[in-house]
KESEDO-914061 format. One record per atom (N, C-alpha, C): x, y, z; residue number from 1. Coordinates in pm, 1 decimal, m for minus. Layout:
N
<node xx="X" yy="Y" zz="Z" n="NUM"/>
...
# end
This chain:
101
<node xx="m1318.7" yy="m2676.3" zz="124.8" n="1"/>
<node xx="m1310.5" yy="m2604.4" zz="229.8" n="1"/>
<node xx="m1183.2" yy="m2549.8" zz="230.7" n="1"/>
<node xx="m1121.9" yy="m2396.8" zz="169.8" n="2"/>
<node xx="m1019.8" yy="m2337.3" zz="114.4" n="2"/>
<node xx="m926.3" yy="m2359.0" zz="277.2" n="2"/>
<node xx="m799.0" yy="m2401.8" zz="215.7" n="3"/>
<node xx="m704.0" yy="m2387.1" zz="281.2" n="3"/>
<node xx="m596.6" yy="m2265.5" zz="231.7" n="3"/>
<node xx="m560.7" yy="m2184.1" zz="377.2" n="4"/>
<node xx="m459.9" yy="m2082.7" zz="342.4" n="4"/>
<node xx="m333.6" yy="m2124.4" zz="385.6" n="4"/>
<node xx="m261.2" yy="m2020.3" zz="250.5" n="5"/>
<node xx="m88.6" yy="m2057.8" zz="322.7" n="5"/>
<node xx="m78.3" yy="m1909.0" zz="402.1" n="5"/>
<node xx="10.5" yy="m1946.0" zz="468.4" n="6"/>
<node xx="44.6" yy="m1825.8" zz="538.8" n="6"/>
<node xx="223.9" yy="m1850.5" zz="581.2" n="6"/>
<node xx="290.7" yy="m1756.9" zz="535.8" n="7"/>
<node xx="413.0" yy="m1736.7" zz="536.6" n="7"/>
<node xx="543.9" yy="m1602.1" zz="601.3" n="7"/>
<node xx="608.5" yy="m1658.5" zz="586.5" n="8"/>
<node xx="688.1" yy="m1533.4" zz="681.9" n="8"/>
<node xx="662.2" yy="m1524.0" zz="831.1" n="8"/>
<node xx="586.6" yy="m1631.5" zz="887.5" n="9"/>
<node xx="578.0" yy="m1624.5" zz="1014.0" n="9"/>
<node xx="688.7" yy="m1597.1" zz="1126.7" n="9"/>
<node xx="672.2" yy="m1553.5" zz="1195.7" n="10"/>
<node xx="790.8" yy="m1456.3" zz="1300.5" n="10"/>
<node xx="784.4" yy="m1639.4" zz="1361.5" n="10"/>
<node xx="905.6" yy="m1699.7" zz="1403.5" n="11"/>
<node xx="925.6" yy="m1775.8" zz="1516.1" n="11"/>
<node xx="837.2" yy="m1811.9" zz="1630.7" n="11"/>
<node xx="803.6" yy="m1724.7" zz="1686.0" n="12"/>
<node xx="703.4" yy="m1692.7" zz="1787.1" n="12"/>
<node xx="569.6" yy="m1695.6" zz="1798.4" n="12"/>
<node xx="511.0" yy="m1696.4" zz="1665.9" n="13"/>
<node xx="395.1" yy="m1717.0" zz="1625.7" n="13"/>
<node xx="355.9" yy="m1822.4" zz="1674.1" n="13"/>
<node xx="214.0" yy="m1844.3" zz="1747.8" n="14"/>
<node xx="134.3" yy="m1956.4" zz="1803.7" n="14"/>
<node xx="20.6" yy="m1992.9" zz="1690.2" n="14"/>
<node xx="m83.2" yy="m2121.7" zz="1741.9" n="15"/>
<node xx="m171.7" yy="m2117.3" zz="1648.3" n="15"/>
<node xx="m327.6" yy="m2035.7" zz="1659.0" n="15"/>
<node xx="m267.8" yy="m1972.9" zz="1810.8" n="16"/>
<node xx="m365.7" yy="m1847.2" zz="1876.8" n="16"/>
<node xx="m370.9" yy="m1770.9" zz="1779.3" n="16"/>
<node xx="m254.9" yy="m1743.3" zz="1770.7" n="17"/>
<node xx="m190.0" yy="m1563.1" zz="1701.6" n="17"/>
<node xx="m277.8" yy="m1617.6" zz="1563.4" n="17"/>
<node xx="m251.7" yy="m1685.2" zz="1497.9" n="18"/>
<node xx="m316.2" yy="m1708.8" zz="1342.0" n="18"/>
<node xx="m452.2" yy="m1725.7" zz="1361.9" n="18"/>
<node xx="m544.3" yy="m1780.0" zz="1446.1" n="19"/>
<node xx="m622.4" yy="m1779.2" zz="1442.7" n="19"/>
<node xx="m728.2" yy="m1667.4" zz="1494.7" n="19"/>
<node xx="m661.8" yy="m1642.8" zz="1583.0" n="20"/>
<node xx="m717.9" yy="m1437.1" zz="1604.6" n="20"/>
<node xx="m764.7" yy="m1351.5" zz="1473.0" n="20"/>
<node xx="m620.6" yy="m1377.5" zz="1411.0" n="21"/>
<node xx="m571.7" yy="m1265.6" zz="1268.7" n="21"/>
<node xx="m695.9" yy="m1356.5" zz="1190.1" n="21"/>
<node xx="m714.9" yy="m1453.0" zz="1177.8" n="22"/>
<node xx="m806.3" yy="m1452.2" zz="1086.3" n="22"/>
<node xx="m978.5" yy="m1470.3" zz="1089.6" n="22"/>
<node xx="m970.6" yy="m1501.5" zz="1225.9" n="23"/>
<node xx="m1136.0" yy="m1513.1" zz="1273.0" n="23"/>
<node xx="m1218.0" yy="m1333.7" zz="1241.2" n="23"/>
<node xx="m1096.4" yy="m1309.9" zz="1228.2" n="24"/>
<node xx="m1189.3" yy="m1104.8" zz="1241.9" n="24"/>
<node xx="m1234.8" yy="m1132.8" zz="1109.1" n="24"/>
<node xx="m1227.1" yy="m1250.7" zz="998.7" n="25"/>
<node xx="m1293.3" yy="m1224.8" zz="825.7" n="25"/>
<node xx="m1380.3" yy="m1336.3" zz="842.6" n="25"/>
<node xx="m1433.8" yy="m1394.9" zz="947.7" n="26"/>
<node xx="m1471.7" yy="m1504.7" zz="920.6" n="26"/>
<node xx="m1475.3" yy="m1648.4" zz="1024.6" n="26"/>
<node xx="m1556.2" yy="m1721.4" zz="1027.4" n="27"/>
<node xx="m1529.8" yy="m1860.2" zz="1108.8" n="27"/>
<node xx="m1396.7" yy="m1928.3" zz="1030.6" n="27"/>
<node xx="m1339.0" yy="m2011.6" zz="1159.3" n="28"/>
<node xx="m1184.8" yy="m2057.0" zz="1082.0" n="28"/>
<node xx="m1226.1" yy="m2221.0" zz="1183.6" n="28"/>
<node xx="m1200.5" yy="m2314.9" zz="1083.0" n="29"/>
<node xx="m1246.0" yy="m2418.3" zz="1153.2" n="29"/>
<node xx="m1130.1" yy="m2526.5" zz="1176.4" n="29"/>
<node xx="m935.0" yy="m2420.1" zz="1122.8" n="30"/>
<node xx="m819.1" yy="m2509.3" zz="1198.2" n="30"/>
<node xx="m716.5" yy="m2413.2" zz="1174.7" n="30"/>
<node xx="m641.4" yy="m2447.5" zz="1215.8" n="31"/>
<node xx="m495.8" yy="m2351.7" zz="1248.4" n="31"/>
<node xx="m389.1" yy="m2420.3" zz="1280.0" n="31"/>
<node xx="m259.6" yy="m2462.1" zz="1217.8" n="32"/>
<node xx="m162.9" yy="m2503.4" zz="1192.2" n="32"/>
<node xx="m38.5" yy="m2459.8" zz="1170.0" n="32"/>
<node xx="38.1" yy="m2398.1" zz="1272.4" n="33"/>
<node xx="173.1" yy="m2325.4" zz="1283.2" n="33"/>
<node xx="244.4" yy="m2433.5" zz="1252.2" n="33"/>
<node xx="335.0" yy="m2470.0" zz="1121.0" n="34"/>
<node xx="408.5" yy="m2578.4" zz="1125.7" n="34"/>
<node xx="544.5" yy="m2600.8" zz="1181.2" n="34"/>
<node xx="588.9" yy="m2744.2" zz="1230.6" n="35"/>
<node xx="689.1" yy="m2707.2" zz="1314.7" n="35"/>
<node xx="809.6" yy="m2839.7" zz="1303.1" n="35"/>
<node xx="915.4" yy="m2822.4" zz="1336.7" n="36"/>
<node xx="1042.1" yy="m2938.4" zz="1278.5" n="36"/>
<node xx="996.5" yy="m3055.2" zz="1342.5" n="36"/>
<node xx="1032.0" yy="m3172.1" zz="1270.4" n="37"/>
<node xx="965.6" yy="m3299.0" zz="1340.1" n="37"/>
<node xx="1060.7" yy="m3314.2" zz="1432.4" n="37"/>
<node xx="1225.1" yy="m3289.9" zz="1409.3" n="38"/>
<node xx="1304.6" yy="m3332.1" zz="1509.5" n="38"/>
<node xx="1282.2" yy="m3227.1" zz="1622.1" n="38"/>
<node xx="1310.2" yy="m3103.6" zz="1580.0" n="39"/>
<node xx="1361.6" yy="m3007.5" zz="1714.2" n="39"/>
<node xx="1233.2" yy="m2943.5" zz="1773.6" n="39"/>
<node xx="1102.3" yy="m2979.6" zz="1702.8" n="40"/>
<node xx="976.6" yy="m2906.3" zz="1703.8" n="40"/>
<node xx="977.5" yy="m2738.6" zz="1725.1" n="40"/>
<node xx="1043.5" yy="m2717.1" zz="1665.7" n="41"/>
<node xx="1057.1" yy="m2552.1" zz="1676.6" n="41"/>
<node xx="972.8" yy="m2486.4" zz="1531.4" n="41"/>
<node xx="891.4" yy="m2395.1" zz="1525.7" n="42"/>
<node xx="837.1" yy="m2332.4" zz="1417.2" n="42"/>
<node xx="902.5" yy="m2309.8" zz="1308.1" n="42"/>
<node xx="907.0" yy="m2372.7" zz="1208.1" n="43"/>
<node xx="892.8" yy="m2345.1" zz="1071.2" n="43"/>
<node xx="915.8" yy="m2187.4" zz="978.8" n="43"/>
<node xx="831.2" yy="m2096.7" zz="1053.6" n="44"/>
<node xx="802.1" yy="m1977.5" zz="991.2" n="44"/>
<node xx="693.0" yy="m2000.2" zz="893.8" n="44"/>
<node xx="593.1" yy="m2093.5" zz="882.6" n="45"/>
<node xx="509.5" yy="m2075.2" zz="789.6" n="45"/>
<node xx="372.6" yy="m2175.3" zz="883.5" n="45"/>
<node xx="240.7" yy="m2169.6" zz="820.1" n="46"/>
<node xx="140.9" yy="m2207.9" zz="899.3" n="46"/>
<node xx="24.4" yy="m2219.5" zz="762.9" n="46"/>
<node xx="m76.2" yy="m2270.1" zz="815.7" n="47"/>
<node xx="m228.2" yy="m2282.7" zz="729.9" n="47"/>
<node xx="m328.5" yy="m2255.1" zz="822.0" n="47"/>
<node xx="m420.4" yy="m2219.0" zz="730.6" n="48"/>
<node xx="m581.8" yy="m2183.0" zz="810.3" n="48"/>
<node xx="m640.6" yy="m2210.3" zz="710.7" n="48"/>
<node xx="m770.2" yy="m2286.8" zz="748.9" n="49"/>
<node xx="m857.0" yy="m2366.8" zz="719.3" n="49"/>
<node xx="m1027.8" yy="m2250.1" zz="738.5" n="49"/>
<node xx="m1097.0" yy="m2224.3" zz="625.7" n="50"/>
<node xx="m1221.4" yy="m2156.7" zz="688.5" n="50"/>
<node xx="m1315.8" yy="m2189.2" zz="557.4" n="50"/>
<node xx="m1433.9" yy="m2249.2" zz="633.3" n="51"/>
<node xx="m1518.8" yy="m2324.1" zz="570.4" n="51"/>
<node xx="m1631.4" yy="m2236.5" zz="463.9" n="51"/>
<node xx="m1595.7" yy="m2096.1" zz="449.3" n="52"/>
<node xx="m1640.0" yy="m2059.8" zz="351.8" n="52"/>
<node xx="m1570.5" yy="m1963.0" zz="307.9" n="52"/>
<node xx="m1573.8" yy="m1971.2" zz="105.5" n="53"/>
<node xx="m1452.6" yy="m1929.1" zz="78.8" n="53"/>
<node xx="m1480.5" yy="m1779.3" zz="23.6" n="53"/>
<node xx="m1581.5" yy="m1709.6" zz="75.1" n="54"/>
<node xx="m1572.0" yy="m1605.9" zz="40.6" n="54"/>
<node xx="m1517.9" yy="m1538.3" zz="137.8" n="54"/>
<node xx="m1536.2" yy="m1590.1" zz="285.1" n="55"/>
<node xx="m1436.4" yy="m1519.8" zz="439.2" n="55"/>
<node xx="m1276.5" yy="m1524.2" zz="411.0" n="55"/>
<node xx="m1287.3" yy="m1667.8" zz="306.7" n="56"/>
<node xx="m1126.6" yy="m1753.2" zz="339.0" n="56"/>
<node xx="m1064.8" yy="m1591.5" zz="210.7" n="56"/>
<node xx="m1123.2" yy="m1560.1" zz="77.3" n="57"/>
<node xx="m1088.3" yy="m1461.1" zz="m5.3" n="57"/>
<node xx="m1077.4" yy="m1373.1" zz="43.4" n="57"/>
<node xx="m1161.0" yy="m1294.7" zz="101.0" n="58"/>
<node xx="m1126.8" yy="m1206.4" zz="207.6" n="58"/>
<node xx="m1003.9" yy="m1161.6" zz="309.9" n="58"/>
<node xx="m1021.8" yy="m1296.0" zz="350.1" n="59"/>
<node xx="m883.1" yy="m1318.7" zz="494.5" n="59"/>
<node xx="m776.8" yy="m1276.7" zz="384.6" n="59"/>
<node xx="m780.8" yy="m1375.5" zz="300.0" n="60"/>
<node xx="m614.3" yy="m1339.6" zz="233.1" n="60"/>
<node xx="m601.3" yy="m1198.4" zz="161.9" n="60"/>
<node xx="m683.6" yy="m1141.2" zz="82.2" n="61"/>
<node xx="m679.1" yy="m1011.1" zz="81.3" n="61"/>
<node xx="m666.2" yy="m879.0" zz="196.0" n="61"/>
<node xx="m725.3" yy="m915.2" zz="316.3" n="62"/>
<node xx="m681.6" yy="m849.9" zz="425.3" n="62"/>
<node xx="m563.0" yy="m879.2" zz="488.3" n="62"/>
<node xx="m524.8" yy="m998.7" zz="484.2" n="63"/>
<node xx="m419.9" yy="m1017.5" zz="602.1" n="63"/>
<node xx="m284.3" yy="m1064.1" zz="508.3" n="63"/>
<node xx="m235.9" yy="m1020.3" zz="410.2" n="64"/>
<node xx="m153.5" yy="m1029.1" zz="313.1" n="64"/>
<node xx="m96.3" yy="m898.1" zz="366.5" n="64"/>
<node xx="59.1" yy="m907.0" zz="373.2" n="65"/>
<node xx="140.8" yy="m780.4" zz="428.7" n="65"/>
<node xx="91.1" yy="m757.0" zz="557.1" n="65"/>
<node xx="m56.8" yy="m792.9" zz="631.2" n="66"/>
<node xx="m18.9" yy="m743.3" zz="762.4" n="66"/>
<node xx="70.1" yy="m816.5" zz="874.7" n="66"/>
<node xx="124.4" yy="m730.8" zz="977.2" n="67"/>
<node xx="193.3" yy="m775.6" zz="1055.1" n="67"/>
<node xx="130.2" yy="m861.8" zz="1200.8" n="67"/>
<node xx="168.8" yy="m941.1" zz="1175.3" n="68"/>
<node xx="127.3" yy="m1104.4" zz="1279.4" n="68"/>
<node xx="301.0" yy="m1109.7" zz="1348.2" n="68"/>
<node xx="243.4" yy="m1074.5" zz="1522.4" n="69"/>
<node xx="388.4" yy="m1117.4" zz="1594.1" n="69"/>
<node xx="477.1" yy="m1049.6" zz="1536.8" n="69"/>
<node xx="504.5" yy="m920.4" zz="1492.3" n="70"/>
<node xx="580.7" yy="m842.1" zz="1459.1" n="70"/>
<node xx="622.7" yy="m871.6" zz="1334.0" n="70"/>
<node xx="573.7" yy="m944.7" zz="1263.5" n="71"/>
<node xx="690.4" yy="m964.1" zz="1090.9" n="71"/>
<node xx="541.2" yy="m949.2" zz="999.8" n="71"/>
<node xx="576.0" yy="m943.1" zz="920.0" n="72"/>
<node xx="493.6" yy="m898.4" zz="763.5" n="72"/>
<node xx="480.8" yy="m1020.9" zz="712.6" n="72"/>
<node xx="308.8" yy="m1073.0" zz="698.5" n="73"/>
<node xx="334.2" yy="m1219.8" zz="654.3" n="73"/>
<node xx="245.5" yy="m1200.7" zz="528.4" n="73"/>
<node xx="276.0" yy="m1364.1" zz="446.9" n="74"/>
<node xx="238.2" yy="m1324.9" zz="291.9" n="74"/>
<node xx="124.4" yy="m1434.6" zz="296.7" n="74"/>
<node xx="17.7" yy="m1411.6" zz="270.8" n="75"/>
<node xx="m77.5" yy="m1480.1" zz="273.3" n="75"/>
<node xx="m116.2" yy="m1519.8" zz="127.6" n="75"/>
<node xx="m149.1" yy="m1641.2" zz="84.2" n="76"/>
<node xx="m219.6" yy="m1705.3" zz="m34.5" n="76"/>
<node xx="m275.8" yy="m1841.9" zz="m15.4" n="76"/>
<node xx="m364.0" yy="m1868.2" zz="m117.7" n="77"/>
<node xx="m484.8" yy="m1998.0" zz="m137.0" n="77"/>
<node xx="m318.5" yy="m2110.4" zz="m116.9" n="77"/>
<node xx="m353.9" yy="m2192.0" zz="m30.0" n="78"/>
<node xx="m248.2" yy="m2273.5" zz="m15.6" n="78"/>
<node xx="m247.1" yy="m2405.4" zz="m139.6" n="78"/>
<node xx="m144.7" yy="m2448.3" zz="m195.3" n="79"/>
<node xx="m172.3" yy="m2537.6" zz="m338.5" n="79"/>
<node xx="m201.5" yy="m2667.2" zz="m238.5" n="79"/>
<node xx="m289.5" yy="m2772.0" zz="m308.6" n="80"/>
<node xx="m372.3" yy="m2871.5" zz="m205.2" n="80"/>
<node xx="m257.1" yy="m2989.7" zz="m295.1" n="80"/>
<node xx="m193.8" yy="m3072.8" zz="m171.7" n="81"/>
<node xx="m121.7" yy="m3196.2" zz="m235.6" n="81"/>
<node xx="m158.9" yy="m3300.3" zz="m278.9" n="81"/>
<node xx="m62.5" yy="m3369.5" zz="m354.1" n="82"/>
<node xx="m141.3" yy="m3463.9" zz="m390.6" n="82"/>
<node xx="m151.5" yy="m3583.7" zz="m337.5" n="82"/>
<node xx="m220.5" yy="m3679.0" zz="m360.2" n="83"/>
<node xx="m241.7" yy="m3825.4" zz="m252.0" n="83"/>
<node xx="m121.1" yy="m3876.7" zz="m235.7" n="83"/>
<node xx="1.6" yy="m3843.5" zz="m296.4" n="84"/>
<node xx="129.6" yy="m3911.3" zz="m279.6" n="84"/>
<node xx="215.5" yy="m3770.2" zz="m205.6" n="84"/>
<node xx="173.1" yy="m3648.1" zz="m203.9" n="85"/>
<node xx="233.3" yy="m3575.3" zz="m147.9" n="85"/>
<node xx="341.1" yy="m3548.3" zz="m243.2" n="85"/>
<node xx="255.3" yy="m3472.8" zz="m349.3" n="86"/>
<node xx="314.2" yy="m3372.5" zz="m462.2" n="86"/>
<node xx="412.6" yy="m3252.2" zz="m422.5" n="86"/>
<node xx="532.3" yy="m3256.1" zz="m436.6" n="87"/>
<node xx="615.5" yy="m3183.5" zz="m433.8" n="87"/>
<node xx="653.5" yy="m3158.6" zz="m579.3" n="87"/>
<node xx="592.9" yy="m3132.4" zz="m690.0" n="88"/>
<node xx="619.0" yy="m3059.8" zz="m801.6" n="88"/>
<node xx="741.0" yy="m3195.9" zz="m895.3" n="88"/>
<node xx="742.3" yy="m3170.6" zz="m986.9" n="89"/>
<node xx="809.3" yy="m3287.4" zz="m1120.5" n="89"/>
<node xx="910.7" yy="m3320.1" zz="m1049.6" n="89"/>
<node xx="963.4" yy="m3468.8" zz="m1097.1" n="90"/>
<node xx="1106.3" yy="m3503.5" zz="m1025.4" n="90"/>
<node xx="1211.2" yy="m3436.1" zz="m1108.3" n="90"/>
<node xx="1317.0" yy="m3461.1" zz="m1026.7" n="91"/>
<node xx="1438.1" yy="m3375.9" zz="m1123.1" n="91"/>
<node xx="1500.7" yy="m3491.5" zz="m1231.0" n="91"/>
<node xx="1557.5" yy="m3457.4" zz="m1317.7" n="92"/>
<node xx="1592.5" yy="m3517.4" zz="m1444.2" n="92"/>
<node xx="1701.9" yy="m3618.2" zz="m1399.8" n="92"/>
<node xx="1664.6" yy="m3723.6" zz="m1459.1" n="93"/>
<node xx="1750.4" yy="m3848.5" zz="m1395.7" n="93"/>
<node xx="1901.2" yy="m3891.7" zz="m1502.4" n="93"/>
<node xx="2009.9" yy="m3892.3" zz="m1451.1" n="94"/>
<node xx="2155.4" yy="m3878.3" zz="m1531.7" n="94"/>
<node xx="2166.3" yy="m4055.2" zz="m1521.1" n="94"/>
<node xx="2234.0" yy="m4055.6" zz="m1653.4" n="95"/>
<node xx="2283.2" yy="m4166.5" zz="m1673.8" n="95"/>
<node xx="2403.1" yy="m4260.9" zz="m1564.5" n="95"/>
<node xx="2404.2" yy="m4395.9" zz="m1513.0" n="96"/>
<node xx="2524.0" yy="m4378.5" zz="m1451.3" n="96"/>
<node xx="2645.3" yy="m4407.9" zz="m1507.3" n="96"/>
<node xx="2800.2" yy="m4342.3" zz="m1450.1" n="97"/>
<node xx="2858.2" yy="m4342.5" zz="m1537.7" n="97"/>
<node xx="2934.5" yy="m4435.5" zz="m1574.9" n="97"/>
<node xx="2937.5" yy="m4554.1" zz="m1462.5" n="98"/>
<node xx="2991.4" yy="m4649.1" zz="m1514.6" n="98"/>
<node xx="2886.8" yy="m4756.4" zz="m1608.5" n="98"/>
<node xx="2774.4" yy="m4700.4" zz="m1672.0" n="99"/>
<node xx="2708.0" yy="m4814.3" zz="m1778.7" n="99"/>
<node xx="2725.5" yy="m4724.2" zz="m1918.0" n="99"/>
<node xx="2802.4" yy="m4592.0" zz="m1883.6" n="100"/>
<node xx="2835.8" yy="m4568.0" zz="m2017.4" n="100"/>
<node xx="2980.6" yy="m4608.6" zz="m2059.2" n="100"/>
<node xx="3056.4" yy="m4692.6" zz="m1948.5" n="101"/>
<node xx="3176.6" yy="m4729.8" zz="m1976.4" n="101"/>
<node xx="3192.3" yy="m4870.0" zz="m2070.0" n="101"/>
# end
């Protein structure tokens, strides 16, 4: 099931707003506007899942750059996270200065 990343969302955008924008292009199985764990405030991005790959591709093409809640959104296929929440390569490890003395 394709997952779609939606960035540059207005902080006023809701799950309903995203669902409405993407349902025009096919069935939407889930929508989530991401919020801060501590404050509960929106973080300016979200995810949409569509069960049909062709519908998802069309939705990405047609909604990228479109205005949703007053902001032009950036839409692309979401990168799947690894089983351990892969956040990219690890930063280089520097030696402990005390070990060098």
